[in-house]
ZAMARGU-4260 file (C-alpha; in steps of 0.2 Angstrom, whole numbers, plus 5000, padded with zeros to 4 digits):
<rodrens>
0) 5000/5000/5000 | 5006/5017/4996 | 5011/5029/5010 | 4999/5043/5013 | 5007/5059/5006
5) 5005/5074/5018 | 5009/5091/5010 | 5015/5102/5024 | 5014/5120/5019 | 5012/5138/5026
10) 5001/5141/5010 | 4987/5132/5003 | 4973/5134/4991 | 4964/5144/5005 | 4979/5156/5008
15) 4990/5160/4993 | 5003/5173/4992 | 5014/5168/4978 | 5021/5153/4969 | 5019/5141/4984
20) 5001/5145/4986 | 4998/5143/4967 | 5007/5125/4967 | 4996/5120/4983 | 4981/5125/4974
25) 4984/5112/4961 | 4997/5099/4966 | 4989/5090/4981 | 4972/5088/4973 | 4981/5081/4957
30) 4992/5070/4968 | 4977/5063/4977 | 4970/5055/4961 | 4985/5042/4962 | 4985/5038/4981
35) 4980/5044/4998 | 4985/5062/5001 | 4981/5077/5012 | 4987/5094/5017 | 4993/5101/5034
40) 4994/5120/5036 | 4992/5133/5049 | 4975/5141/5052 | 4978/5160/5052 | 4961/5165/5059
45) 4962/5183/5053 | 4961/5179/5035 | 4956/5161/5033 | 4937/5161/5036 | 4930/5144/5034
50) 4912/5149/5035 | 4915/5161/5020 | 4924/5147/5011 | 4910/5135/5014 | 4897/5148/5008
55) 4907/5151/4992 | 4908/5132/4988 | 4926/5130/4991 | 4924/5120/5006 | 4911/5106/5007
60) 4912/5104/5026 | 4923/5107/5040 | 4924/5102/5059 | 4935/5102/5074 | 4943/5084/5075
65) 4956/5085/5088 | 4963/5095/5103 | 4979/5093/5113 | 4992/5103/5122 | 5010/5105/5116
70) 5022/5106/5130 | 5037/5117/5125 | 5051/5120/5138 | 5038/5119/5153 | 5025/5130/5144
75) 5009/5121/5138 | 5001/5128/5122 | 4983/5122/5117 | 4982/5116/5099 | 4966/5113/5089
80) 4965/5103/5073 | 4951/5107/5060 | 4947/5096/5046 | 4941/5104/5030 | 4936/5095/5014
85) 4937/5105/4998 | 4925/5104/4983 | 4936/5089/4975 | 4936/5079/4992 | 4954/5083/4997
90) 4956/5085/5015 | 4966/5099/5023 | 4970/5099/5042 | 4972/5116/5049 | 4983/5117/5065
95) 4977/5132/5076 | 4983/5139/5092 | 4978/5155/5101 | 4997/5160/5104 | 5002/5157/5086
100) 4997/5161/5068 | 4991/5178/5072 | 4997/5188/5057 | 4983/5200/5052 | 4984/5197/5033
105) 5000/5189/5027 | 5011/5177/5037 | 5027/5182/5028 | 5026/5201/5031 | 5025/5213/5045
110) 5008/5221/5048 | 5008/5235/5036 | 4997/5248/5028 | 5004/5250/5011 | 5004/5269/5013
115) 5014/5268/5030 | 5027/5254/5028 | 5038/5247/5042 | 5056/5246/5038 | 5059/5230/5029
120) 5070/5216/5035 | 5088/5217/5030 | 5087/5201/5020 | 5073/5191/5012 | 5069/5182/5029
125) 5055/5189/5040 | 5057/5193/5059 | 5054/5182/5074 | 5035/5180/5073 | 5036/5170/5057
130) 5050/5160/5065 | 5040/5156/5080 | 5025/5151/5070 | 5036/5140/5059 | 5045/5131/5073
135) 5029/5128/5083 | 5019/5122/5068 | 5034/5110/5065 | 5033/5103/5082 | 5014/5101/5081
140) 5013/5091/5065 | 5020/5074/5072 | 5008/5074/5086 | 4994/5079/5075 | 4997/5065/5063
145) 4999/5052/5077 | 4982/5056/5085 | 4973/5057/5068 | 4980/5040/5063 | 4976/5032/5080
150) 4958/5039/5078 | 4957/5032/5060 | 4954/5050/5053 | 4969/5047/5041 | 4971/5029/5034
155) 4986/5019/5035 | 5002/5020/5046 | 5015/5024/5033 | 5017/5043/5029 | 5027/5053/5017
160) 5029/5071/5022 | 5031/5083/5007 | 5038/5098/5016 | 5038/5116/5008 | 5052/5129/5010
165) 5061/5132/5027 | 5045/5137/5036 | 5040/5118/5037 | 5057/5110/5035 | 5060/5107/5053
170) 5046/5094/5053 | 5059/5082/5048 | 5068/5086/5064 | 5052/5085/5074 | 5049/5068/5068
175) 5066/5063/5076 | 5062/5070/5093 | 5043/5066/5094 | 5039/5048/5098 | 5027/5042/5084
180) 5028/5024/5088 | 5018/5012/5087 | 5004/5023/5079 | 5015/5026/5064 | 5025/5012/5056
185) 5036/5022/5044 | 5039/5041/5040 | 5049/5049/5026 | 5052/5067/5023 | 5056/5076/5006
190) 5058/5095/5004 | 5054/5107/4990 | 5060/5124/4990 | 5051/5138/4981 | 5064/5151/4984
195) 5082/5153/4991 | 5077/5159/5008 | 5083/5151/5025 | 5082/5155/5043 | 5092/5152/5059
200) 5089/5155/5078 | 5103/5165/5087 | 5106/5173/5104 | 5095/5189/5099 | 5080/5179/5093
205) 5065/5179/5104 | 5064/5168/5119 | 5049/5159/5111 | 5059/5155/5095 | 5074/5149/5105
210) 5063/5138/5116 | 5055/5130/5101 | 5072/5127/5092 | 5078/5120/5108 | 5063/5108/5110
215) 5067/5102/5092 | 5085/5100/5095 | 5090/5113/5082 | 5107/5122/5085 | 5108/5141/5086
220) 5118/5150/5073 | 5116/5136/5060 | 5102/5138/5048 | 5087/5127/5048 | 5090/5120/5030
225) 5109/5116/5035 | 5102/5105/5049 | 5088/5097/5040 | 5094/5093/5022 | 5106/5080/5029
230) 5092/5070/5037 | 5080/5071/5022 | 5075/5054/5013 | 5078/5061/4996 | 5087/5075/4987
235) 5080/5093/4989 | 5069/5098/4975 | 5064/5115/4967 | 5051/5120/4955 | 5061/5121/4939
240) 5076/5112/4931 | 5084/5129/4927 | 5082/5136/4945 | 5090/5120/4952 | 5105/5124/4941
245) 5105/5142/4946 | 5105/5138/4964 | 5122/5130/4962 | 5130/5141/4949 | 5123/5159/4949
250) 5132/5172/4959 | 5116/5178/4967 | 5114/5162/4975 | 5131/5154/4978 | 5138/5171/4985
255) 5123/5180/4992 | 5108/5170/4996 | 5113/5153/5000 | 5132/5150/5000 | 5130/5140/5016
260) 5119/5127/5007 | 5131/5123/4993 | 5140/5109/5001 | 5123/5101/5006 | 5116/5103/4989
265) 5131/5094/4982 | 5131/5080/4995 | 5112/5077/4996 | 5108/5082/4978 | 5096/5095/4971
270) 5084/5092/4957 | 5072/5103/4947 | 5055/5096/4945 | 5045/5108/4933 | 5028/5114/4939
275) 5013/5112/4928 | 5003/5127/4921 | 4993/5138/4932 | 4976/5142/4924 | 4966/5136/4909
280) 4976/5127/4895 | 4961/5129/4883 | 4965/5139/4867 | 4961/5157/4872 | 4953/5162/4855
285) 4939/5154/4844 | 4939/5136/4837 | 4940/5143/4820 | 4956/5153/4824 | 4964/5137/4831
290) 4959/5127/4816 | 4967/5139/4804 | 4982/5143/4815 | 4986/5124/4815 | 4987/5126/4796
295) 4999/5141/4797 | 4985/5154/4795 | 4986/5166/4809 | 4975/5180/4802 | 4959/5176/4811
300) 4969/5175/4828 | 4976/5192/4824 | 4959/5199/4821 | 4952/5192/4837 | 4967/5199/4847
305) 4965/5216/4838 | 4947/5216/4844 | 4953/5212/4862 | 4965/5227/4860 | 4950/5238/4856
310) 4940/5232/4870 | 4954/5236/4882 | 4953/5254/4876 | 4934/5254/4879 | 4936/5247/4896
315) 4950/5258/4901 | 4941/5273/4895 | 4926/5269/4905 | 4936/5266/4921 | 4952/5277/4921
320) 4944/5293/4926 | 4935/5285/4941 | 4951/5277/4947 | 4961/5293/4945 | 4948/5303/4955
325) 4948/5290/4968 | 4967/5290/4970 | 4968/5272/4964 | 4980/5275/4950 | 4995/5286/4945
330) 4997/5295/4929 | 4986/5304/4917 | 4973/5295/4906 | 4981/5281/4896 | 4980/5285/4877
335) 4974/5268/4870 | 4966/5276/4854 | 4978/5268/4842 | 4978/5249/4842 | 4994/5249/4831
340) 5003/5254/4847 | 5007/5239/4858 | 5003/5239/4877 | 5015/5231/4889 | 5008/5223/4905
345) 5019/5222/4921 | 5011/5215/4937 | 5015/5206/4953 | 5021/5208/4971 | 5034/5221/4973
350) 5050/5214/4980 | 5065/5225/4978 | 5076/5209/4979 | 5067/5199/4966 | 5054/5206/4954
355) 5064/5219/4944 | 5051/5233/4943 | 5066/5245/4944 | 5074/5237/4929 | 5059/5239/4918
360) 5056/5257/4923 | 5074/5261/4919 | 5072/5252/4902 | 5057/5262/4898 | 5066/5279/4902
365) 5078/5273/4888 | 5065/5271/4875 | 5059/5285/4864 | 5042/5293/4869 | 5026/5288/4861
370) 5031/5270/4854 | 5021/5260/4867 | 5010/5260/4882 | 5013/5252/4899 | 5001/5246/4912
375) 5008/5242/4929 | 4998/5233/4943 | 5010/5231/4957 | 5006/5224/4974 | 5015/5235/4987
380) 5027/5225/4997 | 5036/5229/5013 | 5041/5246/5006 | 5023/5250/5003 | 5018/5264/4991
385) 5034/5275/4996 | 5045/5261/4989 | 5036/5262/4973 | 5038/5281/4971 | 5049/5278/4956
390) 5034/5271/4947 | 5024/5286/4951 | 5038/5297/4944 | 5038/5287/4928 | 5019/5289/4926
395) 5021/5308/4928 | 5035/5309/4916 | 5026/5299/4903 | 5009/5306/4903 | 4997/5296/4892
400) 5009/5282/4890 | 5011/5275/4908 | 4998/5271/4921 | 5001/5263/4937 | 4987/5254/4948
405) 4995/5250/4965 | 4978/5244/4972 | 4968/5229/4966 | 4959/5232/4950 | 4941/5227/4948
410) 4940/5209/4941 | 4932/5215/4924 | 4945/5228/4922 | 4959/5216/4926 | 4952/5203/4914
415) 4951/5216/4900 | 4969/5221/4903 | 4975/5203/4903 | 4966/5199/4887 | 4970/5215/4878
420) 4988/5219/4882 | 5001/5215/4869 | 5015/5208/4880 | 5017/5202/4898 | 5034/5209/4905
425) 5044/5201/4918 | 5060/5209/4924 | 5064/5196/4937 | 5081/5197/4946 | 5077/5178/4949
430) 5062/5168/4946 | 5060/5150/4953 | 5046/5146/4940 | 5038/5161/4933 | 5022/5166/4925
435) 5025/5165/4907 | 5013/5151/4905 | 4999/5161/4912 | 5002/5174/4899 | 5001/5161/4885
440) 4984/5155/4892 | 4978/5173/4891 | 4984/5175/4873 | 5000/5186/4877 | 5018/5183/4871
445) 5031/5187/4885 | 5046/5198/4887 | 5057/5192/4901 | 5074/5192/4909 | 5082/5175/4906
450) 5082/5168/4923 | 5075/5153/4932 | 5060/5144/4925 | 5057/5158/4913 | 5071/5152/4903
455) 5062/5136/4900 | 5045/5144/4897 | 5050/5157/4883 | 5057/5151/4866 | 5066/5167/4861
460) 5065/5177/4845 | 5078/5174/4832 | 5086/5191/4836 | 5089/5185/4854 | 5100/5171/4847
465) 5110/5183/4836 | 5112/5199/4846 | 5121/5202/4863 | 5112/5218/4864 | 5096/5208/4869
470) 5102/5191/4876 | 5120/5190/4881 | 5131/5175/4878 | 5129/5169/4896 | 5110/5169/4894
475) 5111/5160/4877 | 5120/5146/4885 | 5106/5144/4897 | 5093/5144/4884 | 5102/5131/4873
480) 5098/5118/4886 | 5080/5119/4882 | 5078/5127/4864 | 5086/5127/4847 | 5087/5143/4837
485) 5076/5136/4824 | 5061/5134/4836 | 5046/5145/4834 | 5047/5159/4846 | 5035/5163/4860
490) 5042/5179/4866 | 5058/5188/4869 | 5072/5184/4882 | 5085/5197/4888 | 5100/5195/4899
495) 5114/5206/4903 | 5132/5201/4901 | 5142/5205/4917 | 5159/5202/4924 | 5160/5191/4940
500) 5166/5206/4950 | 5152/5217/4944 | 5140/5203/4948 | 5146/5201/4966 | 5146/5219/4970
505) 5130/5223/4961 | 5120/5208/4969 | 5126/5213/4986 | 5121/5231/4984 | 5104/5226/4977
510) 5100/5213/4991 | 5106/5225/5004 | 5093/5239/4999 | 5104/5252/5008 | 5093/5266/5001
515) 5079/5261/5013 | 5090/5264/5028 | 5092/5283/5025 | 5081/5296/5032 | 5071/5301/5022
520) 5070/5285/5012 | 5080/5284/4996 | 5075/5280/4979 | 5078/5262/4973 | 5083/5267/4955
525) 5094/5281/4960 | 5103/5270/4972 | 5106/5257/4959 | 5110/5267/4944 | 5129/5268/4948
530) 5129/5248/4948 | 5137/5241/4932 | 5126/5226/4934 | 5110/5236/4935 | 5114/5247/4921
535) 5118/5232/4910 | 5101/5224/4915 | 5091/5240/4911 | 5100/5241/4894 | 5096/5224/4888
540) 5078/5226/4895 | 5077/5242/4884 | 5083/5233/4869 | 5071/5218/4872 | 5056/5231/4873
545) 5061/5239/4857 | 5062/5222/4849 | 5045/5218/4855 | 5038/5235/4848 | 5046/5230/4831
550) 5038/5212/4832 | 5021/5220/4836 | 5022/5230/4820 | 5023/5214/4810 | 5006/5208/4815
555) 5007/5191/4806 | 5024/5187/4816 | 5016/5194/4832 | 5000/5182/4830 | 5011/5167/4826
560) 5020/5171/4842 | 5004/5171/4852 | 4999/5154/4844 | 5016/5146/4848 | 5015/5152/4866
565) 4999/5143/4868 | 5006/5127/4860 | 5021/5127/4872 | 5009/5124/4887 | 5009/5106/4883
570) 5027/5105/4889 | 5021/5109/4907 | 5009/5096/4913 | 5005/5092/4931 | 5005/5073/4926
575) 5023/5075/4922 | 5026/5084/4938 | 5018/5071/4948 | 5027/5057/4940 | 5044/5064/4943
580) 5039/5067/4962 | 5034/5050/4963 | 5049/5042/4955 | 5063/5053/4960 | 5057/5059/4978
585) 5044/5047/4985 | 5052/5030/4981
</rodrens>
């Protein structure tokens, strides 16, 4: 009998903040079709409302199934376990405790009004509250499984714990110190990392974090992953083959984010298992357009995309004034009257150490005015709206060309933007998997920096293979692992060519975010303009945007790129992901 797979995660289909949540929204349910499977996650009462989820049909039913006390260094903490069954029949076990999981809206960040940000952490690891939650949760998981197994709530006595990121990695250690016999016959632990982050407890950590670490038997001053990776039952995995390569070869990771993990990756192994697609794989245009596109005739597809571009103009014309008057956007009314002019779409959470908004803004500054339109929908991060001032400045300097919506757009407006924009742009400094496949599902080609999973998701335009101005030799070597120059392009990849010394200095300065430690706060772009690395990034990004503008002028070539992007989706299937997990990690 197969072991029960338990996905242990800080994000789930009911609480998603990024790539991990997107994966948990799909993978556990898909995995459950081939064997027993469940999810275990913290219950953050402030933003996971099970009653509302039930009314919305996302949860069939839920109930409290277990209560116990967890003794940590002489202090007793009550724990309640709530079972929730989703619409597909998958069971999620929420672990709840009054003293933990109290984040008001996001477990990874400080409580923060975007208009009044707190100073961010000095590196991508959040402060002690998250550490306390992570270690307490890790301690609670073994007892929870034991009691649920004894009560027959979870079938079987053999369990495989699929841990996600450093926040749940310590479960592997907890299973060494918590007695699970005789209720459990066998336990195995595997780990997937969705980012390069790690955490350690030290002398200045909170007393509760130090108590939890001591209860687990974790050493201070050594990171959680350093201590957990050697006791895993399989190599560490991450969410794309190319990101696995970068974690062991890119300066950003080997010198800045995770130099301390390199020997463990080498000793225990690190493999990339590609995610499947997020969203609908159906052809995003009519059946007629698909039939003719399969024959090499892209004219009907081009006409339908043209109409979506016109609809975008109508929707934006009807909503922009209202959003401007309400203070929900920056920039003057966007001039979308001429469908010959391409519209670039830039979206996602603002992380100054990852998402590259500053790279794209600097690239736009280098383009001649009037050639394109740009719509930004950033989600403010720890730096809040103040940290996005460079976007507000761009919108002011490019009236009618750039509009920024730093607050959530109405769903109908967002849908029109997604359907009607010409290209999705991702300037990511690193990207474990990426969202290019989501753009293809919506009928958009992609302009992206050649990093992480994006390298696998974008078959680059011919000029990328031929010109260092867009895609440097280093980036082309990455791309050659996955594509041949003769393959039909689905977008445009750019990547700077930089010397090792410039990379080390540049990445240290970028990750340090020193501009945020000044009073008043500094400007992200002004701070980074002096860096050779940043200058090279912005220059290659500007050349990529100019190439995209030129491609858009050739509507037949542009329409073919849309079709080939959709056709590429078949390379990213969850069935393949599940098979690789089962054969390379679970056995």
